N, C-alpha and C positions, 0 to 999 in steps of 0.2 A: 624531295618536301619544298615546300615553297614557306615564304614566313609567315605567311599568312596564317597555313595550315597550320601548324606549331601556334600558334596564341590559341589556335580554336581548343588544341587540345589538351592546352596549358589550363586554358579557361572552364572545360567541361572536365577534366579530371581536378579543380579547384574546387567546383563547384560539387561534385561527386563527393569531396571527403568533407566538403563544410558540410549539406544536409545528413549524410554518415556521422559525422560527431553531435549534431540536431536530434540526432533520431537515441541515439546512445545516451544524453542525457535527459531527454526526456521518457526515458525507458524505465531509466534507476528511481528509487524511494527507498526509503529510510522507516524503521521502524525503532521509538524508541526505547533506552533502558527499563524495564520492571513494566514491557507490553506484548503479548502479543499481535499477528494479523492472519487474516486471509484476504485472498485475494481479488476485486473485485474489476470484470471488465468490461468498462462503462457501452462498449459497441453491443454485445452481444446479453448486454445485464447478467452474467454468466457468474454466480460464487463458485470458491474451489472448496476443498474440503479440506486440503494440508493448511498446517498452523506454521507461521513463523513465526524465531522467535525475533530478537532485538536486531540490530544489525542495518546493512546495506546491502540491497535485492540489484539485480536486470531481472524487471517483470514485464516489460514490454511499455509501447506508448502508451496505446490506451487501454493500461491495468492502471488503480492504484489499491491501497493499503485500505481496508477495514477495521482499525485498532482497536483493540481491549484492554482494559488493565491485568495485568496478570498477576495482582495480586487479592486479597480475601476482598470480593465485596458482598456486604452485610444487607437483605435490603428486607423491608419488614411494611407489611400490610395490617391495617387497622381502622376501623371506622371511628376510632377517637384518637385523642390526639394525646389521652390522658392513656393510652389504654396497662393494664395489666403488663407485664414482662411476662405471663402465664398464659396470656390469651389473645396474643403476638402468632402471627402465619408469618415465618420466615422463612425464607431461602439463600442461600448459602453458595454465592459459584465461587469456585476453586480450579482456577487454571493451572494444567503444568505444563 
């Protein structure tokens, strides 16, 4: 092999490894403690039904997490800010 061929092969290998590392880093995402997440694909606009707990995940370069709290969230609906507690319609969200 000639000297130029060796340089081209070396540069090509370096570029391929760099692109692979870049794609790997872009494919990683994490979920904070006390949260849960589902994946959202930005290209196809698809939301998965699989629930992820806290941690680091390899999910893909065009995918991100939609994150939800993993603790009790109490949402109350009322027409008045001074409503009686008995008249409130409340909805509790508990994630497991």
